[in-house]
N, C-alpha and C positions, 0 to 999 in steps of 0.2 A: 504493500500500500504506500509506504513512504517513498520507495523507488519510483513508483508510477507517478506520484504527486510531484516529486522533484523534477522528473524528466519533463512532464507537461509544463511545470512552472518555468523551466529553463527555455523550452521551445517557444512558448507563448511570448515570453519577454524578448527572445531573440527576434521573433517576427515583428514585434513592436519597434525594436531598434532599427531593423532593416526598413520598415515602413515609414518611420518618422524622421530618420536621419539621412539627409541627402549627401552630406560630406563624408567621403569614405574614411578619412583618417579619424574624424570625430567618432564615427560609428565603430571603428576598430578599437579605439581606446575604451569606449563604453563596453564593448563586448569582452575585452580582456578583463576589465575590472569586474564586470558582472560574473564572468567565469570564476574569478577568485572568490567572489561573494558566495556563489553557488557551492564551491568547495567548502567554504566555511560553514554554510548552512547544513551541508551533508554531514560534516563532522559534529555539528551541534545537535542534530536530531537522531544520531545513532542511539543514544540512550533514551530512557523513558521520560525523564524529568526535564523541565525547562531550566536552562542555564543562562548565566550572564552572556555567554558567547552568542547564543541564539538571538538575544535582544540586540546585541551589537551588530550582527550581520543583517538582521531585519531593518535596523535603522539605516545602515549603509545602502541597502537595496532601495528603500523608500526615498531617502533624501539625496543620495548620490547617483542613483540610476534612474528610477522611474520618474520622479517629479522633474528633474532637470531635462529629461528627454522631451516631456510634454511642453516644458517652458521654452526650450530651444526652438520648437516648431512654431512658436508665436513670434519669435524675433526679439523678445525682451524677457528679462528675468524679473522676478517679483520686486527686487529693489530698483527696478527701472533701468538697470544697466543693459545696453544693447548686446545682443549675442555676437561675440567675436570668436570665430572658430579657433584661432591661434591660442587665445586665452583658455578656451574650453579644453583644448588638447593638453596644455601645460598643467592645468588643474587636475585633469584625469591622470596624468603621469604622477603627480604628487600623491593622489589617492591610491593609485596602483602600488606605488612604493610603500605607502603606509600599510595597506592590506597584505602585501606580499611578506613584509617583515613580521607582521603579527602572525600570519599563518605559519611561517617558518619556525618561530620561537614557541608558539602555543601548542601544547599537547592536546590530545582529544579530551574534552571535559570529563572529569571523573564523576561518576554517579554514586551517590550514597543512599542506600536503602534505609528507610526509617518507617517503623510502623506508626499507627495512630497515637499510641501511648508516647512514643519518643518524640513525635512531632508536637504533641501537646506539652510535653515536658520542656521543649525548647523555648516556649514562651511563658509557661506557668510560673508564677511567683508566689510568695507567701501571702497569707490573707491580710496581714497588716500592710504589705506593699500594695496589694490590690486595692485595699481600702484607702490608702493614701492617694493613689491616682484617681480613684472614683470620686473622693471628696474634692480633690483639686480640680478635676474636670468639671464637676458640677458647679463649683464656685466660679470657675472661669466662664462657663456657659451662661450662668445667671448674670454675672457682672457684665459680660459682653452684651447680653440682651438688654439689660437695664441701661447701658451706656449708648449702644448703637441700634438696638431694636431689630426689627425685621429687615431693615435696610442692609444690615450686615449679611443676612442670609441671601438676599437678592444681589449682593455684590455692589451695591450702590455706594458703600462706604467701607473702608478697611483701616487697619492700624497705620498704614502709611499716610492716611488723611488726618490721623490724630497725633502721631509722633513725627515731628518735623525732621529729626535726624534720621537719615536713610539707613544707616547701620543699625541704629537702635530699633527702628520699625521693622527691619528685616529680622533681627534677633527675636523681637516680640512675636512676629508672625510664625517663625519657625518653632519657637518654644511653646506657644499656646496651642498651635495645631498639633505639635508633637505630643503634648500631654493628653489632649483629647483623644488622639489616635492610640496612644499607649494604653490608656484606660480601656478603650474598646477591645484591644487585643487581649489584655489581661482578664477582663470580665468575660469575654467570649470564650476564652480557654476554660474558665471555671464553669461557665454555663453549659458547655458541651459535656462536661462530666456530671453535672447535676442541674438539670434544666428547671426543676421545680423551685429550688431554693434561690437560684440566681436569675429567675425570670425578670423580676422588677429591676434589679440593677442593670441587666442586659438591655431591657427596653429603654431605660433612661440613657444608657451609653450609646445606643443606636440613634436616639433623638439628638444627643449632643454632637455625635459625629456628622449627622446630616446637616445640622445647623452650621457647623464649622467647615465642613468639606462637602461641597455640592457643585454641580455644573455652573451655578450662578456666580460663586465667589472664589473659586480657585481655578488655576490654569489646568489644562488638560493633562499635563505631565504629572501633576500631583494626584489627580484622580486615577491616573494609570499606576502611579506608585502605590496608592492605597489598595487598588484592586489586585495588583500583582503580589503584594505582600500577603494579603488575605488568602489568595489562591495558593501561594507557595507554602503557607503555614497550615492551612486548614483543609485544603482541597487538592493537595499535591497529587494524589493518585488519580483524580478525575481528569485533570488537565494535563494530558501528555504533550510531548513536543509537537506532534503533528496537529493535534487539536488546537494547541496554542497558536501555531502557524496560521491556521484557518481563522481563529478568533481574532488574531492580530489584523489580518487583511479586512475582515468584516468590521472590526473596530475603527480602523483608519478610514475606510471608504463609506461607512454607513453611520456608526455610532458617533464618532468625533464630529462630523459635519452637523449631526443633529444636536450635539451638545453645544455647538457654536450658535445655533438658533436660540437656545435658552439664554446664552450669554448676551446675544445681540438684541433679543426681544422677541416676543411671541408673534408679532405681526408678520414675520417672515414665514411662519408655518402655513399661512394661507397660500403661499406660492411654492409649497414643498414639491421638489422634483428630485428624485433620488440620483439620477445620473448627473444632473447639474450640480447638486451638492457634492457628489463624490469627486468630480473632476475639476470643477471651478476652484475648489480650495487649493489645488496643486499650483495654481497661478498666483496665489496670495502669499503674504509674508509668513503665513504658517509654515511654508515650505521654502524659506529663503536661505537655507543652510548652504547649498551649493553656490548660489549667486554671491553670498557673502565671502566665500573663499576666494572667488574671483576679485571681489572688492579688496580683500586683504592682500592679495597678490599685487594689485595695483598700488595699494598704500605702501607696502614694503618697497616696491620699485621706486617710489617717489621719496619716501622718508627714512628708509632703512629699518633695521630690526630693533626690537625693544630690549633684547638681551635679558629676558627674564623679569622685566619690570611689571608686565601684566600678570605674570604668574605669581609674583610676590604680592600683588594686590589681591589676588584670589585667595591665597593662603591666609593672609591677614585681613580677611573680609570684615572681621568684627571690630577692627580699629576705626573709630569715628574720624571723619575728615577734619573735624576741628582740632584733633590731636595730631593726625598725620596729614598735614596740609597738602603735601605733594602726592597723596594717594591717587593712583591711576583710576580712571573710570573703567568699568568692565569693557572687555574688548568689543562687544557689540555696540556699545556707545561710542567707542573710539572710531570704529569703522563707520558707524552711522554719521558721526560728525564729518568724516571725510566725504561721504556721499552727499551730505547737505552742502558742503563747500563746493562740491563738483556739480551741484545742481540736479542731482538725481532723486533726492529724498527731502522731506520737510520735517522729519523727526528722527531721533537717533536711538530709540529703544529697540535695538535689534538683537537677535540671537547671533551666536558665532560658534560654529562647530569645533570640536576638539582639535582636529588636524589644523584648522585655521588658527586656533589659539596658539598652538605650538609653532606654526610657521611664522606668525607675527613676532614671536619672541626669539626663536632660534633658527629660523630658515630651514633648509634641508636637514640640518643636524637634528632639529626637533622631530622632523618627519621620520627619521631613521631611529633615533634613540627611544622616543616615547612609546611607540607601539611595541617595541621589543621589551621595554620595561613593564608595560601593561601585561603583556603575555606572560612574562616571568612571574609577576605578582599573582596573576590568576593561577598559574601552575602551583605556586606555593600555597595559595588559598585552597586549592583542590586537595592538596596533601593534608591540610589541617582541618578540613571540613568535617564536623561531627555535630552531635546533638547540642552541645554547649554553645557553639558559635553559629548554629544554623540561622538564627534570627538575624544576625549581622549580615550573613550572606543574602538573606531575603531583602534586607534594606538596600544592599548594593544592587541586587537584581532589579529592585523597583526604581532606583535612581539612575542607573547606567544610561538609560535612554536620554534623560535630561542632561546628564554630564556630557554626553556626546554631542547633543544639540547645542548646548551652551545658552547664554554665555557662562564661562567656567566659574566666574566669581559667584553668581547666584546659585549655580548647580552645586558647586563645592560647598557653599554655605548651607544649603538645604540638606545635602547628604550627610555632611559631618554633624551638623546640628541635630538632625533626626537620629543619627547613629548614637549620639551621646544621650539623647532623651529616651529613645525607645529601647535601646540595647543596654547601655552602660548604667543609666540612672536606676532602673529597677534592680539590677544586680547589686549596686552600691547600697540601696535601701535594704535589700535582702540580707546583706552582710551585717548591717547595723542591727536588724531584727534578730539575726542569729546570735550576734554578740550579746545583745541585751538578754536574750533568753538564757544563754549560757552563764550569764552573770547574776541571774536571779533564781530564787528558790520556788518561784511560781510554777504551776503545773500547766499541762495542756498547751494552749497557745500562749503560755506565759501570762495569761490574763492581760496581755497588752491590749486586749479588747476583742470582744466577740463582735467584730465590726460587721461581718455578714453572719447570717444564721449558721448554726452549727451544721456542717455538711452531713454529719452522721445522724442527725436528729430527724425523725419522721415528721412530715407535715400533717 
């Protein structure tokens, strides 16, 4: 079944490239890169379970193959740059080099089998820890509703509108969403073991999550992160690699365009057209990753490399600009400013794909070293993957798409911040609870609090 699907996937896309691309050299570079991507996909779907690699290769297919081919056929890219074949060929060679090195260094993703008990154990925490997050999430939800009301749910207002400092507003958004989501995961894990006792906390947690994370008030990447994490933690056996492949394509061409209708307003639903929604989005800034690599190449040709300054800004995203006055803007903003100055754009809030981020900082050196380093780190992660760190892997799985799409500063901020809150903070609180229990003579739960009903008590 997998072989049949991949062969048809390759042949259909090959026909699309031949049909849409008139320039032979442009077509050849796309075909070579697509062949590498197909090899990566084949390696990624050999096993049963969804891996980080599969997300990476599907991203490359969508943003570096399919969408730019459609865009090239119109003569202009989403960032209004005209299609120049020489630039397309150069960018394709850069991407071919990136993918080739990643493939050479990366081993076939390791599959770790875990039963339902082990999967649940990877997220489950002590009752006091779960109670801490439940109370924190409830307080955050009530406070947000009292302060911002239903407008927050609808996305009409956010923390960036309340907190002027962009670094602090970013930290607030990451932290508060992270606590809400962590609470949902912890309560859901306990609910799956004892539905009767945890029904009310679970329903409250669901409402809090919907209020804080929905198509109206968060970007699509965060919805994808939440969905991927829940699937990987609780429904791993149901969503196999091939099923995920199909779900991904359905999600991109049907679900995500529909989500945009919710974000843009209900009035567009009256003119709902599935084919128009699916393909018109490919010409919009949602799919500007490829065209912004071209813009980055132009920027570097004019102004030279940044030599790690952009990467430094991403790593120290949490430092406010009033403290670090020379802190660089995220690379999407940097390239957006260049496009504004060149007369192509009128705003600078753009994404910037990971290869583009590395190219603007280090040139070809970044295109060679970074994919090799990423592949090496994924190899190491595979070796150490087990029940104890599986949640961390799920978070990386959920955010790798966003990290690849960029800009790196916001992608890195969200992934690291979420990793700290969802993965490390519960473990830290668990250690405190264990220490307190071992230091007291109290029995059972240490009488630290029967915060939730006793799981062994009959209702």
